[in-house]
C-alpha positions as CSV (number, residue, x, y, z in Angstrom):
1,M,-19.1,-23.9,-6.1
2,K,-18.7,-27.7,-5.7
3,C,-20.4,-29.0,-2.7
4,P,-17.6,-30.8,-0.1
5,F,-20.3,-33.1,0.7
6,C,-21.9,-34.0,-2.6
7,G,-19.9,-32.6,-5.6
8,Y,-23.0,-30.9,-6.7
9,Y,-21.6,-27.4,-8.8
10,E,-24.9,-25.7,-7.8
11,S,-25.2,-23.4,-4.5
12,K,-26.7,-20.2,-3.3
13,V,-25.5,-17.8,-1.3
14,V,-27.2,-17.7,2.1
15,D,-25.4,-14.9,4.0
16,S,-22.7,-12.5,3.1
17,R,-20.3,-10.6,5.6
18,P,-16.8,-9.0,5.8
19,A,-14.3,-11.1,7.5
20,E,-10.4,-10.2,8.7
21,E,-11.0,-6.5,9.0
22,G,-12.4,-6.7,5.3
23,A,-9.8,-8.2,3.6
24,T,-12.0,-10.8,2.8
25,I,-15.5,-12.2,2.2
26,R,-17.2,-14.9,4.0
27,R,-20.3,-16.7,2.2
28,R,-22.4,-19.2,3.8
29,R,-23.8,-21.1,0.9
30,E,-26.5,-24.1,0.9
31,C,-25.8,-27.2,-1.9
32,L,-29.1,-27.2,-4.3
33,S,-28.6,-30.8,-4.4
34,C,-28.1,-32.2,-1.0
35,N,-29.1,-29.3,1.0
36,K,-25.6,-29.4,3.4
37,R,-24.4,-25.3,4.1
38,F,-20.5,-24.9,4.0
39,T,-18.4,-22.0,3.9
40,T,-16.5,-20.4,1.6
41,Y,-13.9,-17.0,1.6
42,E,-13.7,-14.5,-0.7
43,I,-10.0,-13.3,-1.4
44,M,-9.3,-10.1,-3.5
45,E,-6.4,-11.3,-5.7
46,R,-2.8,-9.7,-5.2
47,L,-0.8,-9.4,-8.1
48,P,3.1,-9.2,-6.8
49,L,4.4,-5.5,-7.3
50,V,8.1,-5.2,-8.3
51,V,10.4,-2.7,-7.4
52,V,13.3,-1.4,-9.5
53,K,15.9,0.1,-7.7
54,K,18.6,2.2,-9.3
55,D,21.0,0.1,-9.8
56,G,18.3,-2.4,-12.1
57,S,17.7,-5.2,-9.1
58,R,14.4,-6.2,-8.7
59,Q,12.6,-7.3,-5.2
60,T,9.4,-7.4,-4.1
61,F,7.4,-4.3,-2.7
62,D,7.7,-4.2,0.8
63,K,5.3,-1.8,2.4
64,Q,7.0,-1.9,5.8
65,K,10.1,-0.5,4.1
66,V,7.8,2.7,2.7
67,I,6.7,3.0,6.4
68,N,10.2,2.8,8.0
69,G,11.7,5.4,5.9
70,M,8.8,8.0,6.8
71,L,9.2,6.7,10.2
72,R,12.9,8.0,10.0
73,A,11.6,10.9,8.4
74,C,9.0,12.1,11.0
75,E,10.7,11.0,14.1
76,K,10.7,13.2,16.8
77,R,7.8,14.8,14.7
78,P,3.8,15.1,15.6
79,V,2.8,12.4,13.4
80,S,1.5,9.6,14.3
81,L,2.3,6.1,13.2
82,A,-1.5,5.0,12.2
83,E,-1.1,8.3,10.0
84,L,2.5,6.4,8.2
85,S,0.8,3.5,8.2
86,N,-2.8,4.8,6.2
87,F,-0.4,6.1,3.7
88,A,1.7,3.4,3.0
89,D,-1.8,1.7,2.7
90,E,-2.8,4.5,-0.2
91,I,0.6,4.3,-1.6
92,E,0.6,0.5,-1.7
93,Q,-3.4,0.8,-3.3
94,E,-2.2,3.1,-5.9
95,L,0.8,1.0,-7.1
96,Q,-2.0,-2.2,-7.2
97,N,-4.7,0.0,-9.1
98,S,-2.3,0.9,-11.7
99,L,-1.5,-1.6,-14.6
100,E,1.8,-1.7,-13.9
101,R,3.9,-4.6,-12.2
102,E,7.2,-3.1,-12.1
103,I,7.7,0.3,-10.4
104,K,10.9,2.3,-10.0
105,T,12.2,3.4,-6.5
106,T,12.0,7.0,-7.7
107,D,8.0,7.1,-8.5
108,I,7.7,5.4,-4.9
109,G,9.6,8.1,-3.7
110,E,8.0,10.7,-5.5
111,M,5.1,9.0,-4.1
112,I,5.8,9.6,-0.1
113,M,7.2,13.0,-0.8
114,G,3.8,13.8,-1.9
115,G,2.0,12.6,1.2
116,L,5.0,13.7,3.1
117,K,4.6,16.9,2.4
118,S,0.9,17.5,3.4
119,L,1.1,15.6,6.8
120,D,4.7,17.6,7.9
121,E,6.6,19.9,6.0
122,V,10.0,19.0,8.3
123,A,9.5,15.5,7.2
124,Y,9.0,16.2,3.7
125,V,12.8,18.2,3.9
126,R,14.0,15.3,5.9
127,F,13.0,12.7,3.6
128,A,13.6,14.9,0.2
129,S,17.8,15.4,1.6
130,V,18.1,11.7,1.7
131,Y,16.2,10.9,-1.2
132,R,17.3,13.3,-3.4
133,Q,20.7,13.3,-2.0
134,F,21.5,17.0,-1.8
135,R,25.2,17.3,-2.6
136,D,25.6,20.7,-1.1
137,I,23.3,23.6,0.9
138,S,22.6,25.5,-2.0
139,S,20.6,22.0,-3.5
140,F,19.0,22.0,0.1
141,M,18.5,25.3,0.0
142,E,17.0,25.2,-3.7
143,E,14.4,22.8,-2.0
144,L,13.7,25.0,0.7
145,N,12.6,27.7,-1.3
146,R,10.7,25.8,-3.9
147,L,8.6,24.8,-0.6
148,L,7.9,28.2,0.4
149,L,7.1,29.2,-3.2
150,E,4.4,26.6,-3.1
151,D,2.6,28.0,-0.1
């Protein structure tokens, strides 16, 4: 790390601590040449995730869209916003950890359904009815029967 005072390239870390709720690391450094101290911040690099929609168009991943979709499914259900936010964080982290930079909306939808099934079965069925575009009552009943058989 280059010293902002003298330009020397060697420094030692005097103190490290998390900052911004653990999203970054704050480091106090001391230049090995002029002995002046300065602060640096270390931020985890995130590569942009691109979502491929059903029509083939592409847009950047937006965690808020995931939360909004789950909120609609969980309306008037005993699921807290904190639970949905945590689950959306888990989805985003899993997508970031995969080596894929382009993710299909169908894959994200399946991840959401898997989580909603464990959070609230009614919310799961609501989300599935929109996501899977049930055409009639029989396709809706098939999903309900599949849900009952899994329990």
